[in-house]
MOPAC internal coordinates of N, CA, C and O (Angstrom, degrees):
PM7 1SCF
backbone

  N    0.0000 0     0.00 0     0.00 0    0    0    0
  C    1.4436 1     0.00 0     0.00 0    1    0    0
  C    1.5219 1   108.91 1     0.00 0    2    1    0
  O    1.2310 1   120.58 1   -45.75 1    3    2    1
  N    1.2790 1   116.49 1   134.25 1    3    2    1
  C    1.4631 1   120.85 1  -178.54 1    5    3    2
  C    1.5257 1   110.74 1   -62.93 1    6    5    3
  O    1.2310 1   121.40 1   -45.55 1    7    6    5
  N    1.3122 1   114.93 1   134.45 1    7    6    5
  C    1.4637 1   120.17 1   179.11 1    9    7    6
  C    1.5258 1   111.27 1  -103.50 1   10    9    7
  O    1.2310 1   120.74 1   176.57 1   11   10    9
  N    1.3248 1   116.19 1    -3.43 1   11   10    9
  C    1.4588 1   120.86 1  -179.61 1   13   11   10
  C    1.5112 1   110.36 1   154.99 1   14   13   11
  O    1.2310 1   121.42 1     6.51 1   15   14   13
  N    1.3076 1   114.88 1  -173.49 1   15   14   13
  C    1.4597 1   120.43 1  -179.26 1   17   15   14
  C    1.5223 1   108.50 1   -95.29 1   18   17   15
  O    1.2310 1   120.86 1   -61.12 1   19   18   17
  N    1.3214 1   115.97 1   118.88 1   19   18   17
  C    1.4562 1   122.56 1  -178.17 1   21   19   18
  C    1.5221 1   108.60 1  -126.12 1   22   21   19
  O    1.2310 1   120.27 1   -52.72 1   23   22   21
  N    1.3118 1   117.09 1   127.28 1   23   22   21
  C    1.4677 1   122.18 1   179.46 1   25   23   22
  C    1.5278 1   112.06 1    55.00 1   26   25   23
  O    1.2310 1   120.88 1  -146.26 1   27   26   25
  N    1.3195 1   115.93 1    33.74 1   27   26   25
  C    1.4573 1   121.09 1   174.73 1   29   27   26
  C    1.5140 1   116.37 1    91.59 1   30   29   27
  O    1.2310 1   119.60 1   176.48 1   31   30   29
  N    1.3301 1   118.38 1    -3.52 1   31   30   29
  C    1.4668 1   120.90 1   179.22 1   33   31   30
  C    1.5264 1   109.81 1  -135.36 1   34   33   31
  O    1.2310 1   120.68 1   -23.42 1   35   34   33
  N    1.3214 1   116.30 1   156.58 1   35   34   33
  C    1.4508 1   120.73 1   175.48 1   37   35   34
  C    1.5212 1   108.77 1   -77.70 1   38   37   35
  O    1.2310 1   120.53 1   -52.83 1   39   38   37
  N    1.3272 1   116.58 1   127.17 1   39   38   37
  C    1.4659 1   120.59 1  -179.39 1   41   39   38
  C    1.5197 1   110.40 1  -152.61 1   42   41   39
  O    1.2310 1   121.31 1   -14.96 1   43   42   41
  N    1.3220 1   115.10 1   165.04 1   43   42   41
  C    1.4608 1   121.02 1   176.27 1   45   43   42
  C    1.5312 1   108.80 1   -82.32 1   46   45   43
  O    1.2310 1   120.51 1   -11.55 1   47   46   45
  N    1.3104 1   116.64 1   168.45 1   47   46   45
  C    1.4648 1   121.29 1  -179.73 1   49   47   46
  C    1.5297 1   111.44 1   -63.01 1   50   49   47
  O    1.2310 1   120.23 1   143.14 1   51   50   49
  N    1.3411 1   117.17 1   -36.86 1   51   50   49
  C    1.4627 1   120.97 1   179.78 1   53   51   50
  C    1.5175 1   112.27 1   -62.65 1   54   53   51
  O    1.2310 1   120.55 1   134.68 1   55   54   53
  N    1.3301 1   116.56 1   -45.32 1   55   54   53
  C    1.4658 1   120.42 1   179.85 1   57   55   54
  C    1.5220 1   110.79 1   -70.38 1   58   57   55
  O    1.2310 1   120.42 1   145.76 1   59   58   57
  N    1.3091 1   116.81 1   -34.24 1   59   58   57
  C    1.4675 1   120.47 1   176.01 1   61   59   58
  C    1.5272 1   110.10 1   -59.92 1   62   61   59
  O    1.2310 1   120.56 1   132.42 1   63   62   61
  N    1.3293 1   116.54 1   -47.58 1   63   62   61
  C    1.4613 1   120.99 1   179.86 1   65   63   62
  C    1.5181 1   112.49 1   -66.49 1   66   65   63
  O    1.2310 1   120.47 1   139.60 1   67   66   65
  N    1.3289 1   116.71 1   -40.40 1   67   66   65
  C    1.4644 1   121.49 1   178.27 1   69   67   66
  C    1.5262 1   110.51 1   -59.78 1   70   69   67
  O    1.2310 1   120.14 1   132.40 1   71   70   69
  N    1.3267 1   117.33 1   -47.60 1   71   70   69
  C    1.4628 1   121.60 1  -179.92 1   73   71   70
  C    1.5298 1   110.52 1   -62.97 1   74   73   71
  O    1.2310 1   120.49 1   135.34 1   75   74   73
  N    1.3095 1   116.67 1   -44.66 1   75   74   73
  C    1.4670 1   121.49 1  -178.67 1   77   75   74
  C    1.5295 1   111.41 1   -61.52 1   78   77   75
  O    1.2310 1   120.13 1   134.15 1   79   78   77
  N    1.3385 1   117.36 1   -45.85 1   79   78   77
  C    1.4732 1   121.35 1   178.84 1   81   79   78
  C    1.5230 1   111.10 1   -63.13 1   82   81   79
  O    1.2310 1   120.63 1   136.43 1   83   82   81
  N    1.3165 1   116.40 1   -43.57 1   83   82   81
  C    1.4609 1   120.81 1  -178.42 1   85   83   82
  C    1.5251 1   111.15 1   -60.27 1   86   85   83
  O    1.2310 1   120.52 1   134.87 1   87   86   85
  N    1.3177 1   116.62 1   -45.13 1   87   86   85
  C    1.4679 1   120.92 1  -178.39 1   89   87   86
  C    1.5235 1   110.85 1   -71.22 1   90   89   87
  O    1.2310 1   120.10 1   132.45 1   91   90   89
  N    1.3143 1   117.42 1   -47.55 1   91   90   89
  C    1.4723 1   120.31 1  -176.60 1   93   91   90
  C    1.5263 1   113.05 1   -64.09 1   94   93   91
  O    1.2310 1   120.77 1   142.22 1   95   94   93
  N    1.3287 1   116.13 1   -37.78 1   95   94   93
  C    1.4670 1   119.77 1  -178.00 1   97   95   94
  C    1.5215 1   112.38 1   -93.29 1   98   97   95
  O    1.2310 1   120.35 1  -178.66 1   99   98   97
  N    1.3402 1   116.93 1     1.34 1   99   98   97
  C    1.4609 1   122.93 1  -179.94 1  101   99   98
  C    1.5312 1   111.14 1    52.37 1  102  101   99
  O    1.2310 1   120.97 1  -131.70 1  103  102  101
  N    1.3363 1   115.75 1    48.30 1  103  102  101
  C    1.4625 1   121.55 1  -177.51 1  105  103  102
  C    1.5246 1   111.04 1   -80.35 1  106  105  103
  O    1.2310 1   121.07 1   -30.76 1  107  106  105
  N    1.3247 1   115.56 1   149.24 1  107  106  105
  C    1.4626 1   121.19 1   173.24 1  109  107  106
  C    1.5177 1   107.78 1  -124.64 1  110  109  107
  O    1.2310 1   120.88 1   -33.78 1  111  110  109
  N    1.3078 1   115.92 1   146.22 1  111  110  109
  C    1.4572 1   122.13 1  -177.25 1  113  111  110
  C    1.5231 1   110.11 1  -126.08 1  114  113  111
  O    1.2310 1   120.84 1   -18.32 1  115  114  113
  N    1.3135 1   116.00 1   161.68 1  115  114  113
  C    1.4628 1   121.93 1   175.76 1  117  115  114
  C    1.5213 1   108.47 1  -130.35 1  118  117  115
  O    1.2310 1   120.78 1   -38.34 1  119  118  117
  N    1.3158 1   116.12 1   141.66 1  119  118  117
  C    1.4620 1   121.95 1   178.50 1  121  119  118
  C    1.5249 1   108.88 1   -91.56 1  122  121  119
  O    1.2310 1   120.36 1   -46.68 1  123  122  121
  N    1.3112 1   116.92 1   133.32 1  123  122  121
  C    1.4708 1   121.63 1   178.85 1  125  123  122
  C    1.5232 1   111.95 1   -83.28 1  126  125  123
  O    1.2310 1   120.53 1   166.01 1  127  126  125
  N    1.2991 1   116.59 1   -13.99 1  127  126  125
  C    1.4654 1   121.37 1  -179.75 1  129  127  126
  C    1.5285 1   108.87 1  -102.22 1  130  129  127
  O    1.2310 1   120.34 1    47.00 1  131  130  129
  N    1.3098 1   116.96 1  -133.00 1  131  130  129
  C    1.4647 1   121.33 1  -177.74 1  133  131  130
  C    1.5237 1   112.15 1  -116.97 1  134  133  131
  O    1.2310 1   120.74 1  -145.99 1  135  134  133
  N    1.3126 1   116.18 1    34.01 1  135  134  133
  C    1.4676 1   122.80 1   178.56 1  137  135  134
  C    1.5128 1   112.98 1    58.57 1  138  137  135
  O    1.2310 1   120.63 1  -143.97 1  139  138  137
  N    1.3114 1   116.40 1    36.03 1  139  138  137
  C    1.4637 1   120.53 1   178.90 1  141  139  138
  C    1.5118 1   111.68 1  -138.77 1  142  141  139
  O    1.2310 1   120.34 1  -148.36 1  143  142  141
  N    1.3156 1   116.95 1    31.64 1  143  142  141
  C    1.4640 1   121.59 1  -177.08 1  145  143  142
  C    1.5299 1   110.72 1   -67.78 1  146  145  143
  O    1.2310 1   121.09 1   -34.06 1  147  146  145
  N    1.3206 1   115.52 1   145.94 1  147  146  145
  C    1.4547 1   121.16 1   175.87 1  149  147  146
  C    1.5209 1   108.92 1   -75.06 1  150  149  147
  O    1.2310 1   120.95 1   -55.38 1  151  150  149
  N    1.3113 1   115.78 1   124.62 1  151  150  149
  C    1.4593 1   120.90 1   178.56 1  153  151  150
  C    1.5202 1   107.18 1  -118.19 1  154  153  151
  O    1.2310 1   121.15 1   -73.90 1  155  154  153
  N    1.3110 1   115.41 1   106.10 1  155  154  153
  C    1.4563 1   121.13 1   176.28 1  157  155  154
  C    1.5261 1   108.37 1  -138.64 1  158  157  155
  O    1.2310 1   120.56 1     6.16 1  159  158  157
  N    1.3001 1   116.54 1  -173.84 1  159  158  157
  C    1.4657 1   120.98 1  -175.41 1  161  159  158
  C    1.5276 1   112.34 1   -56.49 1  162  161  159
  O    1.2310 1   120.01 1   141.28 1  163  162  161
  N    1.3183 1   117.58 1   -38.72 1  163  162  161
  C    1.4620 1   121.32 1  -175.88 1  165  163  162
  C    1.5222 1   113.27 1   -84.97 1  166  165  163
  O    1.2310 1   119.73 1   153.32 1  167  166  165
  N    1.3190 1   118.13 1   -26.68 1  167  166  165
  C    1.4644 1   120.82 1  -173.01 1  169  167  166
  C    1.5260 1   113.73 1  -118.13 1  170  169  167
  O    1.2310 1   119.95 1  -162.12 1  171  170  169
  N    1.3138 1   117.69 1    17.88 1  171  170  169
  C    1.4639 1   119.65 1  -173.68 1  173  171  170
  C    1.5201 1   114.22 1   -68.23 1  174  173  171
  O    1.2310 1   119.54 1   160.35 1  175  174  173
  N    1.3182 1   118.49 1   -19.65 1  175  174  173
  C    1.4651 1   120.80 1  -177.82 1  177  175  174
  C    1.5284 1   113.93 1   -93.98 1  178  177  175
  O    1.2310 1   119.78 1  -178.15 1  179  178  177
  N    1.3072 1   118.03 1     1.85 1  179  178  177
  C    1.4694 1   120.56 1  -177.22 1  181  179  178
  C    1.5232 1   113.51 1   -76.39 1  182  181  179
  O    1.2310 1   120.19 1   146.95 1  183  182  181
  N    1.3160 1   117.24 1   -33.05 1  183  182  181
  C    1.4665 1   120.13 1  -178.56 1  185  183  182
  C    1.5255 1   109.25 1  -140.84 1  186  185  183
  O    1.2310 1   120.90 1   -72.65 1  187  186  185
  N    1.3105 1   115.89 1   107.35 1  187  186  185
  C    1.4606 1   120.20 1  -178.46 1  189  187  186
  C    1.5264 1   111.90 1   -68.88 1  190  189  187
  O    1.2310 1   120.36 1   146.58 1  191  190  189
  N    1.3266 1   116.92 1   -33.42 1  191  190  189
  C    1.4645 1   120.03 1   178.48 1  193  191  190
  C    1.5311 1   110.47 1   -59.79 1  194  193  191
  O    1.2310 1   120.76 1   126.15 1  195  194  193
  N    1.3265 1   116.15 1   -53.85 1  195  194  193
  C    1.4654 1   120.19 1  -177.80 1  197  195  194
  C    1.5273 1   111.45 1   -66.76 1  198  197  195
  O    1.2310 1   120.40 1   147.38 1  199  198  197
  N    1.3193 1   116.84 1   -32.62 1  199  198  197
  C    1.4663 1   120.01 1   176.78 1  201  199  198
  C    1.5270 1   110.30 1   -64.26 1  202  201  199
  O    1.2310 1   119.99 1   135.60 1  203  202  201
  N    1.3129 1   117.62 1   -44.40 1  203  202  201
  C    1.4646 1   120.95 1   179.60 1  205  203  202
  C    1.5294 1   110.86 1   -66.43 1  206  205  203
  O    1.2310 1   120.20 1   140.01 1  207  206  205
  N    1.3224 1   117.23 1   -39.99 1  207  206  205
  C    1.4652 1   120.47 1   177.86 1  209  207  206
  C    1.5252 1   110.75 1   -61.77 1  210  209  207
  O    1.2310 1   120.55 1   142.95 1  211  210  209
  N    1.3298 1   116.55 1   -37.05 1  211  210  209
  C    1.4621 1   119.96 1   177.68 1  213  211  210
  C    1.5250 1   109.98 1   -65.37 1  214  213  211
  O    1.2310 1   120.19 1   141.61 1  215  214  213
  N    1.3220 1   117.24 1   -38.39 1  215  214  213
  C    1.4725 1   120.75 1   176.19 1  217  215  214
  C    1.5247 1   110.38 1   -58.96 1  218  217  215
  O    1.2310 1   120.27 1   136.73 1  219  218  217
  N    1.3141 1   117.09 1   -43.27 1  219  218  217
  C    1.4650 1   121.40 1  -176.81 1  221  219  218
  C    1.5266 1   112.66 1   -70.40 1  222  221  219
  O    1.2310 1   120.20 1   151.30 1  223  222  221
  N    1.3259 1   117.23 1   -28.70 1  223  222  221
  C    1.4700 1   120.81 1   179.78 1  225  223  222
  C    1.5164 1   111.84 1   -68.05 1  226  225  223
  O    1.2310 1   119.80 1   150.56 1  227  226  225
  N    1.3038 1   117.99 1   -29.44 1  227  226  225
  C    1.4673 1   121.00 1  -176.75 1  229  227  226
  C    1.4760 1   108.10 1   -81.00 1  230  229  227
  O    1.2310 1   120.10 1   180.00 1  231  230  229

């Protein structure tokens, strides 16, 4: 559930921290599937690549 507007989009604290760590540490991720993983509240930790791509789309 969104806790407020962070970096220009509404997001939860977990996604805010994930985005911040990824950018600050210049991390890169790889998807084990076909870059189309479902990223929602329950499954957001399964694929970091797709989670980061979802951050960039917003």
